[in-house]
C-alpha positions as CSV (number, residue, x, y, z in Angstrom):
1,M,98.9,190.1,63.7
2,Q,98.5,187.0,61.5
3,H,95.5,186.6,59.2
4,G,94.9,184.0,56.6
5,T,93.8,185.6,53.4
6,D,94.6,185.2,49.7
7,R,93.4,188.7,48.8
8,L,95.7,191.1,47.0
9,A,97.7,193.7,48.9
10,S,95.9,196.6,47.3
11,V,92.8,197.3,45.3
12,T,91.8,200.1,42.9
13,T,88.3,201.4,43.3
14,T,86.4,204.7,43.4
15,L,85.6,206.8,46.5
16,T,83.1,209.6,46.6
17,Y,84.4,213.1,47.6
18,L,82.9,216.5,47.8
19,V,84.2,219.2,45.4
20,K,85.6,222.4,47.0
21,C,83.3,225.4,46.6
22,A,82.9,228.9,48.0
23,E,79.6,228.1,49.8
24,K,79.4,225.8,52.8
25,P,78.0,222.4,51.9
26,Y,75.0,221.0,53.8
27,V,73.1,217.8,54.0
28,H,69.5,217.0,54.8
29,T,69.7,213.8,56.9
30,E,67.4,210.8,56.6
31,A,65.9,211.8,59.9
32,L,64.8,215.1,58.3
33,T,63.7,213.8,54.9
34,G,62.3,210.3,55.9
35,D,64.2,208.8,52.9
36,S,66.7,205.9,53.0
37,E,69.5,208.2,51.9
38,P,70.5,211.7,52.9
39,H,70.1,214.6,50.4
40,Y,73.4,216.4,49.6
41,F,73.5,220.1,48.6
42,A,77.0,220.0,47.3
43,E,78.9,218.9,44.2
44,Q,80.2,215.3,44.6
45,E,82.7,213.4,42.5
46,E,84.0,209.9,42.3
47,R,87.8,209.5,42.1
48,E,89.8,206.4,41.5
49,V,92.1,205.5,44.3
50,T,94.3,202.7,45.5
51,I,93.4,201.2,48.8
52,H,96.2,199.2,50.5
53,D,96.0,196.2,52.8
54,G,96.7,197.5,56.2
55,R,97.2,194.1,57.8
56,P,101.0,193.9,57.2
57,L,101.3,197.2,59.1
58,A,98.9,196.4,61.9
59,D,101.5,196.2,64.6
60,R,103.0,199.6,63.7
61,L,99.8,201.6,63.4
62,S,99.1,204.4,65.9
63,L,96.1,206.6,66.6
64,D,98.5,209.5,66.9
65,R,100.3,208.9,63.6
66,Q,97.8,207.3,61.2
67,G,94.6,207.9,63.2
68,F,93.5,204.3,63.4
69,E,94.6,200.9,64.8
70,L,93.5,197.3,64.3
71,H,93.3,194.9,67.2
72,A,92.1,191.4,67.9
73,R,89.9,190.8,70.9
74,D,86.7,188.9,71.0
75,T,83.6,190.1,72.8
76,A,81.7,188.1,75.4
77,V,78.4,189.6,74.2
78,D,76.7,187.0,72.0
79,D,74.0,189.3,70.5
80,L,75.3,192.8,69.5
81,Y,71.7,193.7,68.4
82,D,70.6,193.5,72.0
83,D,70.7,197.1,73.3
84,A,70.5,196.1,76.9
85,A,73.5,193.8,76.6
86,V,75.4,196.4,74.5
87,E,74.8,199.2,76.9
88,S,75.9,197.1,80.0
89,A,78.3,194.4,79.1
90,Y,79.7,195.6,75.8
91,Y,80.1,199.2,76.9
92,A,82.2,197.9,79.8
93,E,84.4,195.9,77.5
94,V,84.9,199.0,75.2
95,E,85.8,201.2,78.1
96,T,88.4,198.7,79.3
97,L,89.9,198.2,75.9
98,I,90.3,201.9,75.2
99,R,91.8,202.5,78.6
100,E,94.2,199.6,78.0
101,L,95.2,200.4,74.4
102,T,95.5,204.2,74.7
103,G,96.5,204.9,78.3
104,A,93.4,207.1,78.8
105,S,92.7,207.8,82.5
106,R,89.0,208.0,81.9
107,V,86.6,206.9,79.0
108,V,83.1,208.1,78.6
109,I,80.8,206.3,76.2
110,F,78.0,208.4,74.7
111,D,76.3,206.3,72.1
112,H,76.5,203.5,69.6
113,T,75.2,202.8,66.1
114,R,74.8,199.8,63.9
115,R,75.1,199.7,60.1
116,S,74.2,197.2,57.4
117,D,74.1,197.3,53.6
118,A,71.3,194.7,53.5
119,E,68.7,195.6,50.9
120,Q,65.8,195.4,53.4
121,R,67.7,197.0,56.2
122,T,66.1,198.5,59.3
123,I,69.3,200.2,60.5
124,R,71.6,202.7,59.0
125,G,73.5,201.9,55.9
126,P,77.3,202.3,55.6
127,A,78.4,205.9,55.0
128,S,79.4,206.1,51.4
129,R,81.2,209.5,51.2
130,V,84.6,210.3,52.6
131,H,84.0,212.1,55.9
132,N,85.2,212.6,59.4
133,D,82.7,212.6,62.2
134,Y,83.7,215.8,64.0
135,T,85.2,219.1,63.1
136,E,87.2,221.8,64.9
137,R,83.9,223.3,66.0
138,S,81.7,220.2,66.6
139,G,84.3,218.2,68.5
140,P,84.3,220.6,71.5
141,E,80.5,221.0,71.2
142,R,80.1,217.2,71.5
143,I,82.3,217.2,74.6
144,R,80.2,219.9,76.2
145,E,77.0,218.0,75.3
146,V,78.3,214.8,76.8
147,L,79.8,216.3,80.0
148,G,77.6,219.3,80.5
149,E,78.8,222.9,80.3
150,D,80.0,223.1,83.9
151,R,81.9,219.9,83.9
152,A,83.4,220.6,80.5
153,A,84.6,224.0,81.7
154,E,86.2,222.4,84.8
155,L,88.1,220.0,82.5
156,G,89.0,222.7,80.0
157,D,92.8,222.0,80.2
158,V,92.4,218.2,80.2
159,S,93.4,216.5,76.9
160,V,90.5,214.6,75.2
161,A,90.2,212.5,72.1
162,Q,87.0,211.3,70.5
163,I,87.6,207.6,69.6
164,N,85.2,205.1,67.9
165,L,85.5,201.4,68.4
166,W,84.2,199.7,65.2
167,R,83.6,195.9,65.1
168,P,81.9,193.6,62.7
169,I,78.7,192.1,64.1
170,S,79.3,189.1,61.9
171,G,82.3,188.2,59.7
172,P,84.3,188.0,57.7
173,V,83.3,191.3,56.2
174,K,83.1,190.9,52.4
175,R,80.8,193.7,51.4
176,S,81.1,197.5,51.9
177,P,84.4,197.3,53.9
178,L,85.8,200.4,55.6
179,A,88.5,202.5,54.0
180,L,90.6,204.7,56.3
181,L,92.8,207.6,55.3
182,D,96.3,207.5,56.8
183,A,95.8,210.8,58.5
184,S,99.5,211.6,58.2
185,S,98.8,212.0,54.4
186,L,95.9,214.5,55.1
187,D,96.1,218.1,53.9
188,L,93.9,220.0,56.4
189,D,92.9,222.4,53.6
190,D,91.1,219.4,52.0
191,L,88.7,219.2,54.9
192,M,85.3,220.8,54.2
193,A,83.0,221.6,57.1
194,T,79.5,220.5,56.2
195,D,76.2,221.1,58.0
196,L,74.1,218.1,58.9
197,V,70.5,219.2,59.2
198,Y,68.3,217.2,61.5
199,P,64.6,217.9,62.5
200,D,65.7,219.6,65.7
201,R,69.3,220.6,65.3
202,T,72.2,221.2,62.9
203,G,75.4,219.3,63.4
204,E,78.7,219.6,61.6
205,I,81.1,217.1,60.1
206,Y,84.0,217.2,57.7
207,H,83.8,215.9,54.2
208,L,86.9,215.5,52.1
209,A,88.2,216.9,48.8
210,Y,90.3,214.7,46.7
211,N,94.1,215.0,46.8
212,P,96.4,212.6,45.0
213,N,98.7,212.5,48.0
214,Q,96.1,210.8,50.2
215,R,97.0,207.3,51.2
216,W,94.2,204.8,52.0
217,Y,94.1,201.5,53.9
218,C,91.6,198.8,54.5
219,F,91.6,195.5,56.5
220,P,90.2,192.7,54.3
221,D,87.9,190.1,55.7
222,M,87.6,191.6,59.2
223,R,86.2,189.1,61.7
224,R,84.0,189.5,64.7
225,D,86.9,189.1,67.0
226,E,88.7,192.1,65.5
227,F,88.0,195.8,65.9
228,L,89.3,199.2,64.8
229,L,90.0,202.2,66.9
230,I,89.4,205.4,64.8
231,K,90.2,208.9,66.1
232,G,87.5,211.4,65.1
233,Y,88.8,214.4,67.0
234,D,91.7,215.3,69.3
235,S,91.9,218.5,71.4
236,R,95.7,218.4,71.4
237,C,97.4,220.5,68.8
238,D,100.9,219.2,69.2
239,G,101.6,217.6,65.9
240,R,99.7,214.3,66.4
241,V,96.9,213.6,63.9
242,R,93.5,215.0,65.0
243,F,91.0,213.8,62.3
244,T,90.7,210.5,60.4
245,P,88.5,210.6,57.3
246,H,87.0,207.3,56.3
247,T,84.2,205.7,54.2
248,A,82.7,202.5,53.1
249,F,83.7,201.5,49.6
250,R,82.7,199.1,46.8
251,D,85.4,196.4,46.6
252,P,85.5,194.9,43.1
253,R,86.7,191.6,44.5
254,T,83.5,191.1,46.5
255,P,81.8,187.8,45.6
256,P,78.2,188.4,44.2
257,D,76.8,186.2,46.9
258,A,78.6,187.9,49.8
259,P,76.5,188.4,52.9
260,P,75.6,192.0,53.9
261,R,78.1,193.9,56.0
262,E,76.9,194.3,59.6
263,S,78.9,196.4,62.0
264,I,78.6,198.3,65.3
265,E,80.5,201.3,66.4
266,V,80.7,202.7,69.9
267,R,81.5,206.4,70.3
268,T,83.7,207.5,73.2
269,L,85.6,210.4,74.7
270,A,89.0,209.4,76.1
271,F,90.7,211.7,78.6
272,F,94.4,211.9,79.1
């Protein structure tokens, strides 16, 4: 995949991790507190890391080896802030893309979210701590919620992966880009199950503890006609990667007048 950019092949920056502790971390979400940021009940730390340009490797990346892939395909939906258009036309595009690119026999879309780091934002900000959206427990729970208990039980032996399709709403992305961990460099002992407390329920995600062996990638200046596939959970325990920690990060090369990052991610279940 060719892309015209004069940015350096790697950048040194800091990422925010959680520190391992005996007690399970928990987070009071914005929905619970009413604040613009969640409240963390866990020790956090910033660590300096090198984030590599993933573009030279784009043709060799795999959901099953690294946990993410970069692709170029435009969308026919002009306004990705239009929920009706997103839930009809864009969902259909996403389903087709994931079927085509993964070989899934069936794709179920269960929601989408938009993020922006604009100062006066009315939507969620980029996630600023290294995390993975699902855990060994919450992955199967999400499948049961989406399909229903009976249907999930019927499909108990069918392989399923939770895959996000992440796309810039406008581009190129200059601020708060996404860093992705090469999941083949993940030590599973560094995953920390964390409770997310909402007004009516408690979810669970993984946060990540720092490990110098972790290898990070980003894709500078992502355009609107590009998207990432990111694996959040895989039911298969056969050696392929199952979780892909990621986070937004502060890129020291970002121009001071760079426009806000705006992105949309569609969450899906892919069946194999």
